[in-house]
FIDREN-421745 format. One line per 4 residues: number of its first residue (from 0); for each residue x, y, z of N, C-alpha, C, CB. Coordinates in pm, whole numbers, plus 50000, padded with zeros to 5 digits. Glycine has a CB too. Example, Ala and Ser with C-alpha at 12.3 -4.5 7.8 and 13.67 -1.06 7.14 Angstrom:
% FIDREN-421745
0> 51319/49431/50780/51230/49550/50780/51320/49670/50780/51131/49553/50905  51285/49775/50708/51367/49894/50714/51290/50003/50787/51408/49940/50572
//
This chain:
% FIDREN-421745
0> 45995/49112/55952/45965/49215/55890/46087/49359/55896/45827/49240/55949  46149/49341/55940/46260/49376/55958/46379/49372/55809/46288/49288/56077  46359/49235/55787/46436/49150/55681/46340/49163/55523/46445/48966/55748  46248/49181/55560/46166/49260/55433/46191/49373/55342/46063/49305/55475
4> 46157/49505/55492/46147/49574/55464/46332/49606/55395/46063/49631/55563  46411/49525/55433/46551/49599/55399/46565/49549/55287/46681/49579/55487  46506/49393/55315/46464/49364/55130/46441/49480/54972/46302/49297/55141  46287/49486/55015/46251/49555/54988/46296/49706/54910/46213/49535/55064
8> 46346/49753/55003/46465/49856/54977/46584/49879/54873/46527/49848/55075  46667/49744/54936/46729/49641/54849/46723/49681/54696/46657/49504/54872  46601/49639/54603/46509/49566/54524/46480/49710/54479/46386/49458/54592  46458/49813/54552/46439/49957/54555/46570/50034/54481/46419/50003/54715
12> 46647/50051/54555/46747/50085/54508/46814/50080/54373/46796/50047/54569  46809/49931/54355/46883/49839/54235/46767/49914/54130/46879/49618/54254  46687/49931/54126/46580/49947/54012/46564/50068/53955/46451/49916/54052  46609/50161/54059/46608/50271/54046/46780/50339/54001/46538/50311/54174
16> 46883/50258/54032/46972/50305/53960/46988/50223/53798/47094/50299/54055  46901/50113/53794/46914/50075/53644/46827/50143/53560/46889/49933/53618  46706/50212/53635/46631/50304/53520/46680/50408/53549/46478/50320/53510  46801/50444/53591/46849/50582/53596/46987/50560/53458/46913/50630/53792
20> 47016/50446/53521/47107/50449/53376/47037/50416/53211/47227/50322/53400  46988/50369/53226/46899/50358/53115/46818/50464/53109/46823/50245/53116  46835/50560/53087/46782/50664/53095/46873/50768/53026/46751/50685/53225  46991/50762/53111/47136/50865/53090/47147/50793/52947/47307/50843/53222
24> 47174/50706/52932/47202/50619/52772/47091/50616/52678/47233/50452/52788  46970/50653/52739/46865/50718/52631/46915/50855/52563/46717/50753/52710  46946/50936/52674/46961/51073/52645/47121/51117/52592/46919/51149/52780  47176/51056/52598/47342/51000/52548/47308/50954/52415/47425/50854/52648
28> 47267/50853/52410/47209/50763/52246/47156/50927/52216/47033/50583/52252  47016/50991/52193/46999/51075/52143/47043/51206/52075/46960/51071/52186  47127/51238/52224/47228/51330/52158/47340/51328/52115/47249/51401/52205  47435/51220/52084/47473/51181/51992/47449/51188/51823/47464/51105/52034
32> 47310/51093/51835/47265/51095/51711/47215/51275/51615/47137/50987/51739  47239/51363/51703/47140/51510/51616/47322/51590/51626/46935/51637/51763  47449/51451/51635/47581/51543/51655/47614/51581/51503/47724/51454/51737  47630/51665/51376/47651/51691/51308/47842/51694/51274/47564/51775/51316
36> 47889/51646/51139/47981/51698/51086/48068/51818/51056/47958/51673/51033  48133/51845/51191/48211/52004/51147/48315/51989/51097/48251/52107/51253  48386/51887/51070/48538/51837/51044/48573/51755/50991/48602/51810/51119  48639/51687/50886/48728/51585/50845/48861/51635/50825/48683/51520/50728
40> 48941/51487/50868/49064/51503/50899/49122/51363/50803/49086/51508/51074  49299/51414/50786/49309/51310/50692/49448/51324/50756/49270/51322/50518  49549/51205/50775/49636/51182/50779/49736/51095/50732/49624/51191/50837  49846/51078/50679/49894/51000/50606/49943/50952/50477/49857/50967/50625
44> 49838/51063/50408/49815/51084/50288/49919/51139/50215/49716/51149/50280  50033/51083/50155/50147/51157/50014/50105/51169/49932/50259/51103/49953  50099/51063/49784/50053/51102/49698/49912/51092/49682/50111/51063/49623  49790/51087/49731/49631/51086/49726/49661/51225/49812/49521/50933/49805
48> 49507/51298/49698/49479/51450/49769/49392/51402/49829/49436/51589/49693  49370/51497/49908/49246/51474/50032/49097/51487/49982/49260/51598/50160  49090/51528/49827/48924/51487/49771/48980/51339/49767/48847/51565/49585  49079/51302/49696/49063/51202/49639/49046/51066/49792/49198/51200/49522
52> 48973/51094/49923/48997/51017/49991/48852/51012/50040/49108/51041/50069  48788/51157/50021/48689/51177/50073/48525/51154/49974/48727/51307/50123  48631/51139/49854/48509/51104/49727/48475/50978/49802/48567/51072/49531  48527/50924/49853/48516/50732/49885/48422/50721/49989/48675/50639/49950
56> 48482/50840/50103/48407/50786/50233/48221/50808/50191/48467/50903/50397  48247/50875/50163/48022/50904/50180/48000/50963/50260/47899/50787/50220  48028/51070/50296/47979/51170/50372/48012/51309/50387/47986/51132/50466  47958/51364/50396/48001/51563/50384/47979/51635/50539/47852/51673/50250
60> 48002/51735/50497/48044/51863/50664/47867/51821/50642/48140/52126/50648  47834/51861/50782/47696/51871/50816/47647/51732/50826/47616/51954/50716  47709/51610/50749/47621/51474/50785/47598/51438/50923/47686/51350/50730  47545/51347/50953/47528/51321/51095/47665/51255/51137/47396/51225/51126
64> 47708/51264/51200/47860/51207/51305/47814/51042/51264/47857/51257/51548  47707/50982/51317/47663/50849/51327/47652/50792/51253/47584/50824/51366  47651/50846/51107/47506/50807/51032/47563/50646/50985/47453/50936/50867  47671/50651/51038/47751/50526/50990/47841/50492/51056/47805/50531/50878
68> 47937/50361/51093/47999/50296/51207/48111/50311/51158/47965/50158/51251  48267/50365/51275/48362/50368/51177/48424/50229/51056/48463/50414/51264  48383/50120/51124/48390/50011/51019/48339/50051/50888/48315/49892/51061  48240/50064/50912/48210/50114/50696/48263/50232/50703/48014/50146/50606
72> 48303/50319/50756/48404/50413/50673/48480/50390/50609/48466/50477/50715  48589/50300/50740/48676/50226/50666/48673/50148/50516/48697/50149/50746  48567/50060/50529/48538/49994/50404/48508/50080/50305/48437/49905/50414  48475/50178/50319/48428/50310/50225/48577/50382/50153/48337/50446/50344
76> 48647/50341/50255/48813/50454/50206/48854/50270/50157/48970/50582/50411  48900/50231/50175/48936/50121/50123/48927/50069/49999/48896/50058/50177  48791/50125/49913/48771/50109/49798/48851/50186/49681/48655/50125/49796  48944/50278/49720/49012/50377/49628/49118/50252/49665/49038/50574/49667
80> 49236/50220/49556/49292/50062/49577/49421/50101/49605/49285/49945/49443  49425/50249/49608/49565/50313/49646/49560/50341/49802/49596/50461/49559  49516/50318/49918/49485/50255/50050/49475/50137/50078/49393/50284/50093  49612/50151/50182/49637/49973/50198/49569/49968/50316/49810/49899/50216
84> 49609/50049/50376/49521/50030/50557/49472/50196/50599/49679/49961/50728  49363/50198/50666/49290/50332/50702/49264/50327/50875/49126/50341/50606  49235/50396/50960/49152/50415/51086/49056/50519/51087/49232/50439/51196  48951/50492/51123/48881/50594/51145/48808/50628/51228/48836/50609/51082
88> 48811/50721/51346/48769/50713/51438/48701/50894/51439/48878/50646/51536  48602/50895/51532/48486/51026/51544/48531/51054/51693/48285/50981/51525  48543/51225/51705/48610/51294/51806/48455/51346/51858/48741/51415/51754  48400/51322/51932/48244/51403/52002/48285/51501/52052/48149/51333/52123
92> 48416/51579/52088/48378/51675/52153/48423/51771/52018/48443/51691/52309  48513/51763/51934/48501/51837/51793/48418/51843/51690/48577/51816/51733  48315/51707/51658/48205/51683/51587/48291/51677/51456/48080/51793/51602  48429/51567/51493/48475/51532/51442/48522/51405/51321/48489/51564/51502
96> 48553/51344/51234/48610/51251/51184/48722/51208/51190/48596/51257/51106  48814/51174/51202/48938/51166/51183/48980/51013/51151/49002/51225/51298  49064/51063/51001/49111/50945/50911/49256/50879/50891/49080/50984/50790  49300/50801/50960/49465/50758/50965/49475/50650/50839/49518/50671/51137
100> 49541/50706/50747/49594/50597/50590/49725/50629/50590/49525/50640/50407  49726/50448/50546/49843/50369/50451/49829/50372/50366/49876/50255/50448  49968/50455/50258/49894/50396/50151/49980/50323/50065/49822/50491/50077  49945/50276/49961/50017/50140/49906/50125/50232/49826/49906/50015/49794
104> 50230/50206/49805/50376/50193/49733/50391/50142/49600/50461/50106/49806  50388/50219/49465/50427/50170/49383/50556/50151/49367/50384/50210/49311  50596/50011/49246/50725/50013/49287/50795/49946/49096/50747/49890/49465  50662/49953/49097/50664/49911/48875/50519/49960/48829/50668/49672/48807
108> 50532/49969/48725/50446/50036/48634/50429/49900/48520/50521/50195/48571  50288/49908/48435/50293/49855/48279/50191/49906/48210/50283/49703/48258  50227/49900/48041/50141/49991/48004/50031/49912/47925/50210/50102/47926  49912/49841/47909/49825/49790/47855/49705/49879/47790/49792/49708/47941
112> 49591/49846/47807/49497/49936/47745/49484/50072/47840/49350/49857/47726  49610/50112/47965/49600/50251/48056/49724/50216/48080/49488/50282/48194  49793/50270/48163/49868/50268/48294/49855/50265/48430/49918/50337/48297  49895/50119/48509/49847/50061/48602/50015/50044/48677/49745/49927/48552
116> 50013/50094/48854/50079/50045/48883/50126/49942/48974/50098/50100/48877  50199/49898/49074/50209/49743/49099/50289/49798/49264/50329/49623/48948  50248/49748/49386/50291/49802/49491/50396/49637/49503/50155/49861/49618  50455/49606/49622/50556/49531/49669/50490/49413/49646/50608/49557/49806
120> 50345/49398/49693/50236/49254/49702/50186/49236/49565/50085/49272/49811  50255/49305/49424/50148/49297/49283/49988/49355/49281/50127/49132/49249  49998/49384/49409/49817/49493/49423/49789/49582/49262/49840/49679/49594  49717/49599/49218/49718/49725/49132/49670/49827/49200/49644/49717/49010
124> 49716/49928/49116/49621/50053/49145/49688/50221/49022/49650/50091/49371  49526/50202/48998/49537/50250/48875/49568/50383/48839/49439/50225/48824  49640/50435/48735/49673/50613/48715/49589/50717/48816/49622/50667/48543  49619/50783/48888/49560/50911/48971/49604/51027/48825/49667/50952/49171
128> 49466/51073/48817/49431/51185/48747/49518/51344/48779/49278/51192/48780  49595/51357/48635/49647/51462/48635/49785/51389/48683/49572/51576/48715  49855/51292/48691/50010/51269/48729/49997/51157/48678/50075/51275/48881  50114/51172/48674/50207/51033/48593/50350/51040/48684/50251/51068/48378
132> 50391/50881/48677/50500/50857/48768/50569/50734/48705/50450/50832/48921  50679/50769/48704/50798/50648/48620/50879/50512/48721/50958/50762/48555  50794/50453/48715/50879/50358/48768/50896/50226/48659/50817/50316/48914  51043/50130/48696/51040/50055/48618/50927/49950/48553/51118/50020/48658
136> 50932/49914/48419/50800/49865/48347/50810/49740/48378/50782/49884/48190  50697/49633/48463/50721/49545/48427/50681/49447/48330/50726/49525/48493  50715/49396/48236/50648/49306/48127/50560/49185/48168/50756/49247/48043  50403/49212/48169/50335/49140/48187/50295/49000/48086/50260/49220/48212
140> 50291/49021/47991/50295/48990/47871/50132/49030/47838/50350/48835/47850  50021/48905/47815/49952/48869/47819/49804/48811/47969/50024/48824/47748  49961/48806/48052/49915/48727/48170/49754/48879/48230/50108/48694/48319  49691/48758/48230/49533/48809/48339/49533/48858/48418/49450/48738/48403
144> 49531/49011/48482/49525/49071/48669/49393/48949/48706/49447/49313/48705  49409/48874/48760/49322/48856/48902/49255/48921/48988/49371/48822/48976  49207/48952/49011/49103/49024/49212/49206/49139/49220/49117/48878/49434  49279/49246/49092/49351/49323/49136/49505/49371/49199/49292/49327/49176
148> 49537/49192/49145/49678/49164/49167/49731/49097/49110/49713/49131/49256  49876/49087/49064/49929/48973/48942/49975/48902/48985/50012/48991/48841  49982/48747/48959/49984/48642/49021/50120/48614/49066/49928/48549/48948  50113/48508/49150/50249/48491/49191/50364/48437/49068/50239/48386/49312
152> 50364/48376/48940/50486/48393/48861/50597/48567/48895/50412/48383/48685  50515/48635/48951/50603/48743/48913/50644/48797/49051/50533/48854/48815  50608/48714/49180/50636/48721/49278/50812/48794/49316/50596/48591/49309  50898/48714/49214/51014/48709/49253/51087/48846/49211/51071/48587/49201
156> 51056/48921/49071/51061/49004/48975/51002/49139/49098/50962/48948/48822  50892/49104/49156/50839/49237/49296/50924/49290/49421/50709/49175/49389  50984/49111/49400/51033/49100/49561/51220/49184/49521/51035/48861/49636  51229/49175/49384/51378/49165/49361/51364/49371/49337/51442/49026/49184
160> 51267/49399/49303/51226/49549/49295/51212/49616/49422/51096/49566/49226  51126/49576/49513/51119/49628/49684/51258/49626/49734/51024/49516/49797  51386/49512/49742/51468/49502/49806/51562/49622/49704/51504/49348/49835  51594/49645/49577/51694/49712/49527/51627/49836/49545/51744/49674/49391
164> 51508/49895/49568/51421/50044/49601/51529/50074/49767/51175/50006/49638  51449/49985/49845/51507/50026/49980/51678/49970/50015/51396/49956/50098  51725/49933/49978/51927/49918/49991/51969/49902/49960/52015/49878/50032  51913/49957/49766/51976/49996/49646/51941/50071/49576/51993/49927/49579
168> 51932/50188/49608/51801/50301/49513/51908/50311/49394/51740/50511/49601  52025/50312/49359/52093/50353/49261/52087/50243/49150/52224/50388/49308  52109/50138/49191/52091/50008/49132/51879/50022/49104/52170/49857/49276  51844/50027/49161/51656/50020/49110/51673/50143/49022/51500/50051/49261
172> 51702/50253/48999/51725/50380/48947/51808/50313/48808/51817/50496/49063  51864/50190/48830/51885/50229/48666/51833/50113/48603/52050/50257/48609  51740/50021/48672/51641/49915/48604/51583/50040/48456/51475/49851/48753  51538/49972/48389/51422/50031/48299/51255/49948/48269/51502/50043/48149
176> 51351/49783/48263/51222/49751/48232/51246/49561/48315/51187/49776/48022  51149/49516/48324/51201/49392/48437/51100/49294/48336/51148/49410/48658  51184/49146/48360/51051/49026/48293/51080/48923/48326/51023/48999/48137  50978/48820/48354/51062/48677/48392/51029/48559/48277/51006/48611/48560
180> 51084/48493/48363/51110/48384/48234/51064/48238/48347/51331/48384/48150  50968/48169/48217/50923/48023/48313/50957/47977/48431/50954/47916/48263  51106/47933/48445/51159/47882/48570/51152/47955/48617/51260/47834/48596  51170/48100/48679/51135/48195/48750/51275/48278/48800/51047/48136/48858
184> 51341/48326/48663/51457/48353/48668/51405/48484/48637/51560/48278/48590  51499/48599/48628/51430/48748/48641/51527/48826/48599/51381/48800/48788  51478/48894/48442/51597/48936/48330/51572/49113/48351/51558/48862/48127  51649/49199/48404/51662/49355/48355/51719/49367/48261/51721/49446/48428
188> 51645/49500/48202/51692/49567/48137/51745/49693/48171/51629/49565/48069  51895/49730/48146/51941/49826/48234/51878/49971/48124/52136/49804/48268  51886/50120/48148/51796/50245/48101/51876/50281/48013/51757/50365/48199  52031/50266/48007/52085/50334/47883/52145/50129/47814/52259/50506/47937
192> 52090/50185/47697/52143/50042/47601/52077/49901/47618/52302/50005/47638  51965/49918/47752/51866/49814/47748/51972/49683/47744/51754/49831/47609  52069/49696/47852/52180/49613/47846/52118/49453/47935/52324/49708/47928  52100/49346/47911/51978/49226/47963/52100/49184/48073/51908/49063/47816
196> 52056/49208/48241/52089/49159/48350/52002/49078/48430/52127/49246/48409  52075/48893/48421/52034/48819/48459/52059/48810/48631/52070/48734/48375  51897/48743/48691/51860/48723/48854/51813/48625/48823/51768/48815/48947  51849/48514/48908/51833/48334/48962/51714/48418/49054/52012/48216/49075
200> 51629/48287/49077/51522/48332/49176/51523/48265/49293/51390/48320/49127  51514/48379/49395/51560/48333/49513/51707/48420/49532/51572/48163/49507  51755/48423/49679/51847/48502/49681/51850/48634/49661/51907/48465/49624  51744/48703/49607/51756/48824/49519/51813/48948/49640/51584/48864/49436
204> 51890/48914/49746/51922/49068/49839/52048/49009/49782/51891/49109/50046  52111/48905/49784/52263/48853/49769/52258/48876/49661/52318/48715/49801  52175/48874/49524/52218/48891/49426/52255/49017/49422/52152/48853/49344  52136/49093/49425/52184/49247/49460/52279/49362/49499/52147/49264/49511
208> 52320/49264/49610/52455/49327/49667/52583/49275/49587/52475/49286/49830  52617/49137/49511/52740/49139/49458/52676/49186/49300/52832/48981/49478  52581/49210/49264/52586/49298/49160/52602/49505/49161/52456/49246/49102  52576/49531/49296/52624/49646/49343/52754/49677/49351/52585/49661/49445
212> 52814/49593/49398/52993/49622/49409/53006/49568/49312/53102/49567/49527  53027/49553/49245/53045/49467/49115/53009/49636/49027/52902/49292/49089  52882/49699/49013/52882/49794/48922/52990/49943/49007/52698/49825/48884  52949/49927/49117/53007/50048/49207/53205/50053/49236/52914/50020/49380
216> 53242/49924/49188/53385/49915/49251/53467/49848/49142/53392/49825/49399  53419/49770/49068/53457/49724/49028/53488/49812/48828/53387/49612/49087  53409/49867/48836/53315/49911/48705/53321/50033/48739/53156/49856/48682  53317/50092/48868/53354/50204/48932/53267/50331/48808/53550/50206/48951
220> 53102/50278/48764/53010/50353/48739/53113/50470/48612/52940/50416/48902  53206/50351/48572/53213/50355/48366/53095/50317/48318/53327/50236/48274  53127/50455/48158/52994/50426/48113/53090/50269/48036/52895/50580/47992  53056/50168/48034/53074/50056/47941/53025/49991/47891/53113/49995/47953
224> 52819/50057/47927/52750/49991/47866/52729/49939/47708/52680/50039/47903  52771/50034/47632/52763/49973/47490/52895/49898/47471/52742/50088/47370  52992/49835/47548/53066/49721/47512/53036/49552/47582/53205/49771/47547  52903/49567/47663/52853/49483/47725/52737/49413/47698/52849/49522/47812
228> 52731/49267/47620/52648/49261/47549/52554/49146/47712/52704/49202/47368  52622/49111/47773/52472/49077/47908/52560/49085/48029/52369/48879/47909  52539/49075/48168/52562/49058/48254/52470/48935/48315/52570/49169/48294  52563/48861/48386/52453/48714/48489/52488/48742/48627/52505/48505/48460
232> 52409/48781/48673/52415/48792/48824/52393/48649/48913/52300/48898/48864  52356/48568/48872/52270/48458/48927/52423/48387/48966/52142/48365/48803  52523/48359/49011/52585/48300/49019/52628/48374/49180/52657/48282/48896  52743/48236/49309/52711/48274/49442/52881/48328/49449/52641/48132/49562
236> 52874/48463/49442/52956/48571/49477/53024/48576/49333/53058/48546/49615  52987/48630/49205/53067/48638/49131/52934/48667/49029/53177/48523/49123  53030/48784/48927/52917/48839/48848/52973/48795/48706/52889/49015/48870  52927/48741/48658/52926/48719/48472/52907/48797/48383/52839/48645/48418
240> 53045/48892/48237/52973/48942/48213/53027/48889/48018/52969/49088/48298  53004/48945/47961/53000/48876/47857/53017/48980/47753/52883/48794/47849  53136/49043/47743/53174/49148/47650/53181/49141/47532/53267/49190/47667  53101/49270/47407/53064/49240/47267/53243/49214/47190/52954/49400/47192
244> 53173/49201/47121/53341/49089/47037/53354/49290/46903/53244/48790/46856
//
């Protein structure tokens, strides 16, 4: 008899605890569903303006904070092609949506029907309203851009530009246009006099280093482009220059 009483008491306590937890969860859910957005904060944007991110968020101040999941908010923000990564969190204490983004960084541009930009992965970014940026022009001729990305044909050219911008900024600023031959070789044109500079497929960092040493230490920045027909950096530890006669 005593065992039955103990068992009954144990069941009663267990059921009471479960019902209490369920009730508290219900209260918590009901309370959260009524919270409205009082603030939207954004971090990590450098090029993008706040409104250019909020336009894709699809929510306004005083909207219900839990009207959408964090994942859905993130998907909305990623519709902006200048956003590479995003993390959205809700701060219940301040009725706040916190957005942290990583922007795509353009390294090249081209002009077709309109100006478009490319990051190091070849991802396409549209021109932003009332803003223009100057980057080396990549000649994509009549190639079709699929799924907002350049084809692998331009992979070496983009890698060359990415390394140049990071490790050899003076060389990067020296580039006005970049083209890709069918065999994968890259031809860069200088800003002044449009002197062709040939880079081979692969070993981009080594070729850029050799060219940088040649330009900064051999020519020592002298203005001699008028006398150069082309420069060839495709050889290991060697730069070939053809001078105009």
